[in-house]
GUKESE-710128 format. One record per residue: residue number from 1; z, x negated, y negated of N, C-alpha, C in turn. Coordinates in Angstrom, 1 decimal. Example, Ala and Ser with C-alpha at 12.3 -4.5 7.8 and 13.67 -1.06 7.14 Angstrom:
<recs>
+-----+--------+--------+---------+--------+---------+----------+--------+--------+---------+
| num |   n_up | n_east | n_north |  ca_up | ca_east | ca_north |   c_up | c_east | c_north |
+-----+--------+--------+---------+--------+---------+----------+--------+--------+---------+
|   1 |    7.8 |  -13.2 |     5.7 |    7.8 |   -12.3 |      4.5 |    7.8 |  -13.2 |     3.3 |
|   2 |    7.1 |  -12.8 |     2.2 |    7.1 |   -13.7 |      1.1 |    7.9 |  -12.9 |     0.0 |
+-----+--------+--------+---------+--------+---------+----------+--------+--------+---------+
</recs>
This chain:
<recs>
+-----+--------+--------+---------+--------+---------+----------+--------+--------+---------+
| num |   n_up | n_east | n_north |  ca_up | ca_east | ca_north |   c_up | c_east | c_north |
+-----+--------+--------+---------+--------+---------+----------+--------+--------+---------+
|   1 |   11.3 |  -33.9 |     5.9 |   10.4 |   -33.4 |      4.8 |   10.3 |  -31.9 |     4.9 |
|   2 |   10.5 |  -31.3 |     3.8 |   10.5 |   -29.8 |      3.7 |    9.2 |  -29.4 |     3.2 |
|   3 |    8.5 |  -28.5 |     3.9 |    7.2 |   -27.9 |      3.5 |    7.4 |  -26.6 |     2.8 |
|   4 |    6.8 |  -26.5 |     1.7 |    6.9 |   -25.2 |      0.9 |    5.7 |  -24.3 |     1.3 |
|   5 |    6.0 |  -23.2 |     2.0 |    5.0 |   -22.2 |      2.4 |    4.9 |  -21.2 |     1.3 |
|   6 |    3.7 |  -20.8 |     0.9 |    3.5 |   -19.8 |     -0.1 |    2.4 |  -18.9 |     0.3 |
|   7 |    2.5 |  -17.7 |    -0.1 |    1.5 |   -16.7 |      0.0 |    1.1 |  -16.3 |    -1.5 |
|   8 |   -0.1 |  -16.2 |    -1.8 |   -0.5 |   -15.8 |     -3.1 |   -0.5 |  -14.3 |    -3.2 |
|   9 |    0.2 |  -13.8 |    -4.2 |    0.3 |   -12.4 |     -4.5 |   -0.9 |  -11.9 |    -5.3 |
|  10 |   -1.2 |  -10.7 |    -5.3 |   -2.3 |   -10.1 |     -6.0 |   -2.3 |  -10.4 |    -7.5 |
|  11 |   -1.0 |  -10.4 |    -8.1 |   -0.9 |   -10.5 |     -9.5 |   -0.9 |  -12.0 |    -9.9 |
|  12 |   -1.1 |  -12.9 |    -9.0 |   -1.2 |   -14.3 |     -9.3 |    0.1 |  -15.1 |    -9.1 |
|  13 |    1.2 |  -14.4 |    -8.9 |    2.5 |   -15.1 |     -8.7 |    2.6 |  -15.5 |    -7.3 |
|  14 |    3.4 |  -16.5 |    -7.1 |    3.6 |   -17.1 |     -5.7 |    4.9 |  -16.5 |    -5.1 |
|  15 |    4.9 |  -16.2 |    -3.9 |    6.1 |   -15.8 |     -3.2 |    6.4 |  -17.0 |    -2.3 |
|  16 |    7.5 |  -17.7 |    -2.5 |    7.8 |   -18.8 |     -1.7 |    8.6 |  -18.5 |    -0.4 |
|  17 |    8.1 |  -19.0 |     0.7 |    8.9 |   -18.9 |      1.9 |    9.9 |  -20.0 |     2.0 |
|  18 |    9.8 |  -21.0 |     1.2 |   10.7 |   -22.1 |      1.2 |   11.2 |  -22.3 |    -0.2 |
|  19 |   12.1 |  -21.5 |    -0.6 |   12.6 |   -21.5 |     -2.0 |   13.6 |  -22.6 |    -2.2 |
|  20 |   13.3 |  -23.7 |    -2.9 |   14.1 |   -24.8 |     -3.0 |   15.0 |  -24.8 |    -4.3 |
|  21 |   15.1 |  -23.6 |    -5.0 |   15.9 |   -23.6 |     -6.2 |   17.3 |  -24.0 |    -6.0 |
|  22 |   17.9 |  -23.6 |    -4.9 |   19.3 |   -24.1 |     -4.6 |   19.4 |  -24.1 |    -3.0 |
|  23 |   20.5 |  -24.7 |    -2.6 |   20.7 |   -24.8 |     -1.1 |   20.8 |  -23.5 |    -0.4 |
|  24 |   21.5 |  -22.5 |    -1.1 |   21.7 |   -21.2 |     -0.5 |   20.3 |  -20.5 |    -0.3 |
|  25 |   19.5 |  -20.6 |    -1.3 |   18.1 |   -19.9 |     -1.2 |   17.3 |  -20.6 |    -0.1 |
|  26 |   17.4 |  -21.9 |    -0.1 |   16.6 |   -22.7 |      0.9 |   17.0 |  -22.3 |     2.3 |
|  27 |   18.3 |  -22.1 |     2.6 |   18.7 |   -21.8 |      4.0 |   18.3 |  -20.3 |     4.3 |
|  28 |   18.3 |  -19.4 |     3.3 |   17.9 |   -18.0 |      3.5 |   16.4 |  -17.8 |     3.6 |
|  29 |   15.6 |  -18.7 |     3.1 |   14.2 |   -18.4 |      3.1 |   13.5 |  -19.2 |     4.3 |
|  30 |   13.3 |  -20.5 |     4.1 |   12.6 |   -21.3 |      5.1 |   13.2 |  -21.3 |     6.5 |
|  31 |   14.5 |  -21.5 |     6.5 |   15.2 |   -21.6 |      7.8 |   15.1 |  -20.3 |     8.5 |
|  32 |   15.2 |  -19.1 |     7.9 |   15.2 |   -17.9 |      8.5 |   13.8 |  -17.6 |     9.2 |
|  33 |   12.7 |  -18.0 |     8.5 |   11.4 |   -17.8 |      9.1 |   11.2 |  -18.7 |    10.3 |
|  34 |   11.7 |  -19.9 |    10.2 |   11.5 |   -20.9 |     11.3 |   12.4 |  -20.4 |    12.5 |
|  35 |   13.7 |  -20.0 |    12.2 |   14.6 |   -19.6 |     13.2 |   14.1 |  -18.3 |    13.9 |
|  36 |   13.7 |  -17.4 |    13.1 |   13.2 |   -16.1 |     13.6 |   12.0 |  -16.3 |    14.5 |
|  37 |   11.0 |  -17.1 |    14.1 |    9.8 |   -17.4 |     14.9 |   10.2 |  -18.1 |    16.2 |
|  38 |   11.1 |  -19.1 |    16.1 |   11.5 |   -19.8 |     17.3 |   12.2 |  -18.9 |    18.3 |
|  39 |   13.1 |  -18.0 |    17.8 |   13.8 |   -17.0 |     18.7 |   12.8 |  -16.0 |    19.3 |
|  40 |   11.7 |  -15.7 |    18.6 |   10.7 |   -14.8 |     19.2 |    9.9 |  -15.5 |    20.3 |
|  41 |    9.8 |  -16.8 |    20.2 |    9.1 |   -17.5 |     21.2 |    9.7 |  -17.4 |    22.6 |
|  42 |   11.0 |  -16.9 |    22.6 |   11.7 |   -16.7 |     23.9 |   11.1 |  -15.5 |    24.6 |
|  43 |   10.4 |  -14.6 |    23.9 |    9.7 |   -13.5 |     24.5 |    8.4 |  -13.9 |    25.0 |
|  44 |    8.1 |  -13.6 |    26.3 |    6.8 |   -14.1 |     26.8 |    5.6 |  -13.4 |    26.2 |
|  45 |    5.8 |  -12.3 |    25.5 |    4.7 |   -11.6 |     24.9 |    4.5 |  -11.9 |    23.4 |
|  46 |    5.3 |  -12.8 |    22.8 |    5.1 |   -13.2 |     21.4 |    3.9 |  -14.1 |    21.3 |
|  47 |    3.0 |  -13.7 |    20.4 |    1.7 |   -14.5 |     20.2 |    2.0 |  -15.9 |    19.8 |
|  48 |    1.4 |  -16.9 |    20.5 |    1.6 |   -18.3 |     20.2 |    1.1 |  -18.7 |    18.8 |
|  49 |    0.2 |  -17.9 |    18.3 |   -0.4 |   -18.2 |     17.0 |    0.2 |  -17.4 |    15.9 |
|  50 |    1.5 |  -16.9 |    16.1 |    2.1 |   -16.0 |     15.1 |    3.3 |  -16.7 |    14.4 |
|  51 |    3.6 |  -16.3 |    13.2 |    4.8 |   -16.7 |     12.5 |    5.5 |  -15.4 |    12.1 |
|  52 |    6.8 |  -15.3 |    12.4 |    7.6 |   -14.1 |     12.0 |    8.0 |  -14.2 |    10.5 |
|  53 |    7.7 |  -13.2 |     9.7 |    8.0 |   -13.3 |      8.3 |    9.1 |  -12.2 |     7.9 |
|  54 |    9.3 |  -11.2 |     8.8 |   10.3 |   -10.2 |      8.5 |   10.7 |   -9.5 |     9.8 |
|  55 |   12.0 |   -9.0 |     9.8 |   12.5 |    -8.3 |     11.0 |   13.0 |   -6.9 |    10.6 |
|  56 |   12.9 |   -6.0 |    11.5 |   13.4 |    -4.7 |     11.3 |   14.9 |   -4.6 |    11.7 |
|  57 |   15.4 |   -5.7 |    12.3 |   16.8 |    -5.7 |     12.8 |   16.9 |   -5.2 |    14.2 |
|  58 |   15.9 |   -4.7 |    14.8 |   15.9 |    -4.2 |     16.2 |   15.1 |   -5.1 |    17.1 |
|  59 |   14.5 |   -6.2 |    16.6 |   13.7 |    -7.1 |     17.4 |   12.3 |   -7.1 |    17.1 |
|  60 |   11.8 |   -6.1 |    16.5 |   10.4 |    -6.1 |     16.0 |   10.2 |   -7.0 |    14.8 |
|  61 |    9.0 |   -7.5 |    14.6 |    8.8 |    -8.5 |     13.5 |    7.5 |   -8.2 |    12.8 |
|  62 |    7.5 |   -8.4 |    11.5 |    6.2 |    -8.5 |     10.8 |    5.7 |  -10.0 |    11.0 |
|  63 |    4.5 |  -10.1 |    11.4 |    3.9 |   -11.5 |     11.6 |    2.6 |  -11.7 |    11.0 |
|  64 |    2.3 |  -13.0 |    10.7 |    1.0 |   -13.4 |     10.3 |    0.5 |  -14.2 |    11.5 |
|  65 |   -0.8 |  -14.1 |    11.7 |   -1.5 |   -14.8 |     12.8 |   -2.3 |  -16.0 |    12.2 |
|  66 |   -2.3 |  -17.0 |    13.0 |   -2.9 |   -18.3 |     12.6 |   -4.2 |  -18.4 |    13.4 |
|  67 |   -5.3 |  -18.8 |    12.7 |   -6.6 |   -19.1 |     13.3 |   -6.9 |  -20.5 |    12.9 |
|  68 |   -7.1 |  -21.4 |    13.9 |   -7.3 |   -22.8 |     13.6 |   -6.0 |  -23.3 |    12.9 |
|  69 |   -6.1 |  -23.8 |    11.7 |   -4.9 |   -24.2 |     11.0 |   -4.6 |  -23.4 |     9.8 |
|  70 |   -5.1 |  -22.1 |     9.7 |   -5.0 |   -21.2 |      8.6 |   -4.4 |  -19.9 |     9.0 |
|  71 |   -3.3 |  -19.5 |     8.2 |   -2.8 |   -18.2 |      8.5 |   -3.7 |  -17.1 |     7.8 |
|  72 |   -4.0 |  -16.1 |     8.6 |   -4.9 |   -15.0 |      8.1 |   -4.2 |  -14.1 |     7.2 |
|  73 |   -4.9 |  -13.3 |     6.4 |   -4.3 |   -12.4 |      5.4 |   -3.6 |  -11.2 |     6.0 |
|  74 |   -4.2 |  -10.6 |     7.1 |   -3.6 |    -9.3 |      7.6 |   -2.1 |   -9.6 |     8.1 |
|  75 |   -1.3 |   -8.5 |     7.9 |    0.1 |    -8.6 |      8.3 |    0.2 |   -7.5 |     9.5 |
|  76 |    0.8 |   -8.0 |    10.6 |    0.9 |    -7.1 |     11.8 |    2.4 |   -6.9 |    12.1 |
|  77 |    2.6 |   -5.7 |    12.7 |    3.9 |    -5.4 |     13.3 |    3.8 |   -5.8 |    14.8 |
|  78 |    4.7 |   -6.7 |    15.2 |    4.8 |    -7.1 |     16.6 |    6.0 |   -6.3 |    17.3 |
|  79 |    5.7 |   -5.6 |    18.3 |    6.7 |    -4.9 |     19.1 |    7.3 |   -5.8 |    20.2 |
|  80 |    8.6 |   -6.1 |    20.1 |    9.2 |    -7.0 |     21.0 |    9.3 |   -6.4 |    22.5 |
|  81 |    9.2 |   -5.1 |    22.6 |    9.3 |    -4.5 |     23.9 |    8.0 |   -4.5 |    24.7 |
|  82 |    6.9 |   -4.4 |    24.0 |    5.5 |    -4.3 |     24.6 |    4.6 |   -5.5 |    24.3 |
|  83 |    4.9 |   -6.2 |    23.2 |    4.1 |    -7.3 |     22.8 |    2.9 |   -6.9 |    22.0 |
|  84 |    2.8 |   -5.6 |    21.8 |    1.6 |    -5.0 |     21.0 |    1.7 |   -5.4 |    19.6 |
|  85 |    0.5 |   -5.6 |    19.0 |    0.4 |    -5.9 |     17.5 |   -0.3 |   -4.7 |    16.9 |
|  86 |    0.3 |   -4.2 |    15.8 |   -0.3 |    -3.1 |     15.0 |   -0.5 |   -3.6 |    13.6 |
|  87 |   -1.7 |   -3.4 |    13.1 |   -2.0 |    -3.8 |     11.7 |   -1.1 |   -2.9 |    10.7 |
|  88 |   -0.4 |   -3.6 |     9.8 |    0.4 |    -3.0 |      8.8 |   -0.2 |   -3.0 |     7.5 |
|  89 |   -0.8 |   -4.1 |     7.1 |   -1.5 |    -4.3 |      5.8 |   -2.6 |   -5.3 |     5.9 |
|  90 |   -3.7 |   -5.1 |     5.2 |   -4.8 |    -6.0 |      5.2 |   -4.5 |   -7.3 |     4.5 |
|  91 |   -3.5 |   -7.3 |     3.6 |   -3.1 |    -8.4 |      2.8 |   -1.6 |   -8.3 |     2.6 |
|  92 |   -0.9 |   -9.5 |     2.4 |    0.5 |    -9.5 |      2.2 |    0.9 |   -8.7 |     0.9 |
|  93 |    0.0 |   -8.8 |    -0.1 |    0.3 |    -8.1 |     -1.4 |    0.3 |   -6.6 |    -1.2 |
|  94 |   -0.3 |   -6.1 |    -0.2 |   -0.3 |    -4.6 |      0.0 |    1.1 |   -4.1 |     0.6 |
|  95 |    1.9 |   -5.0 |     1.1 |    3.2 |    -4.6 |      1.6 |    4.1 |   -3.9 |     0.6 |
|  96 |    4.0 |   -4.3 |    -0.7 |    4.8 |    -3.7 |     -1.7 |    4.5 |   -2.3 |    -1.9 |
|  97 |    3.3 |   -1.9 |    -1.6 |    2.9 |    -0.5 |     -1.8 |    3.2 |    0.4 |    -0.6 |
|  98 |    3.7 |   -0.1 |     0.5 |    4.0 |     0.7 |      1.7 |    5.2 |    1.4 |     1.5 |
+-----+--------+--------+---------+--------+---------+----------+--------+--------+---------+
</recs>
Protein backbone atom coordinates (compact mmCIF):
# COMPACT_ATOMS: atom_id res chain seq x y z
CA UNK A 1 0.00 0.00 0.00
CA UNK A 2 1.39 3.40 -0.99
CA UNK A 3 0.64 6.30 1.31
CA UNK A 4 0.31 9.74 -0.23
CA UNK A 5 2.01 12.35 1.97
CA UNK A 6 0.93 15.93 1.40
CA UNK A 7 1.70 19.31 2.86
CA UNK A 8 -0.81 22.07 2.35
CA UNK A 9 0.69 25.11 0.69
CA UNK A 10 -0.42 28.63 1.61
CA UNK A 11 -2.22 29.15 -1.73
CA UNK A 12 -4.32 26.02 -1.15
CA UNK A 13 -2.48 23.75 -3.59
CA UNK A 14 -1.08 20.45 -2.40
CA UNK A 15 2.54 19.46 -2.73
CA UNK A 16 2.67 15.69 -2.91
CA UNK A 17 5.53 13.76 -1.43
CA UNK A 18 4.18 10.68 -3.14
CA UNK A 19 3.39 11.74 -6.69
CA UNK A 20 1.63 8.81 -8.34
CA UNK A 21 1.15 10.43 -11.77
CA UNK A 22 3.67 8.00 -13.27
CA UNK A 23 6.25 5.44 -12.14
CA UNK A 24 9.15 7.83 -12.66
CA UNK A 25 7.65 10.54 -10.47
CA UNK A 26 6.68 8.00 -7.83
CA UNK A 27 10.23 6.74 -7.46
CA UNK A 28 11.67 10.29 -7.37
CA UNK A 29 9.28 11.55 -4.72
CA UNK A 30 8.11 9.05 -2.11
CA UNK A 31 11.06 6.69 -2.35
CA UNK A 32 13.62 9.48 -2.03
CA UNK A 33 12.09 10.78 1.19
CA UNK A 34 11.86 7.30 2.65
CA UNK A 35 15.37 6.37 1.50
CA UNK A 36 16.92 9.65 2.68
CA UNK A 37 15.26 9.37 6.09
CA UNK A 38 16.38 5.76 6.48
CA UNK A 39 19.95 6.62 5.50
CA UNK A 40 19.98 9.46 8.04
CA UNK A 41 18.91 7.03 10.74
CA UNK A 42 22.44 5.62 10.43
CA UNK A 43 23.71 8.76 12.18
CA UNK A 44 23.39 8.47 15.93
CA UNK A 45 22.45 12.14 16.14
CA UNK A 46 19.49 12.04 13.69
CA UNK A 47 16.27 12.81 15.59
CA UNK A 48 14.04 9.73 15.90
CA UNK A 49 10.96 11.88 15.31
CA UNK A 50 12.22 13.47 12.06
CA UNK A 51 11.57 12.90 8.37
CA UNK A 52 14.10 14.18 5.81
CA UNK A 53 12.41 16.19 3.06
CA UNK A 54 15.42 17.69 1.26
CA UNK A 55 19.20 17.42 1.13
CA UNK A 56 21.92 19.93 0.38
CA UNK A 57 24.06 17.18 -1.17
CA UNK A 58 26.62 17.34 1.64
CA UNK A 59 24.74 15.32 4.25
CA UNK A 60 22.67 18.04 5.88
CA UNK A 61 18.89 17.72 5.57
CA UNK A 62 15.76 19.79 5.83
CA UNK A 63 13.51 17.92 8.23
CA UNK A 64 10.03 17.97 9.68
CA UNK A 65 9.59 16.86 13.28
CA UNK A 66 6.80 14.61 14.45
CA UNK A 67 4.93 15.07 17.71
CA UNK A 68 2.66 12.18 18.64
CA UNK A 69 1.36 11.14 15.20
CA UNK A 70 1.45 14.59 13.55
CA UNK A 71 4.26 16.30 11.67
CA UNK A 72 4.68 19.86 12.90
CA UNK A 73 4.74 22.87 10.56
CA UNK A 74 8.25 24.25 11.26
CA UNK A 75 11.03 23.16 8.91
CA UNK A 76 14.48 22.61 10.40
CA UNK A 77 17.98 22.22 9.03
CA UNK A 78 19.65 19.15 10.54
CA UNK A 79 23.46 19.25 10.55
CA UNK A 80 24.81 15.73 10.06
CA UNK A 81 28.14 16.57 11.70
CA UNK A 82 26.81 17.97 14.98
CA UNK A 83 23.20 16.76 15.13
CA UNK A 84 22.04 20.32 15.71
CA UNK A 85 18.66 21.53 14.45
CA UNK A 86 18.22 25.10 13.24
CA UNK A 87 14.83 26.59 12.41
CA UNK A 88 14.67 27.45 8.70
CA UNK A 89 10.99 28.33 8.26
CA UNK A 90 7.95 28.43 10.50
CA UNK A 91 5.90 26.76 7.74
CA UNK A 92 6.69 24.70 4.65
CA UNK A 93 5.04 27.38 2.49
CA UNK A 94 7.64 29.92 3.65
CA UNK A 95 10.47 27.94 2.02
CA UNK A 96 9.65 29.37 -1.41
CA UNK A 97 10.42 32.83 -0.11
CA UNK A 98 13.87 31.95 1.23
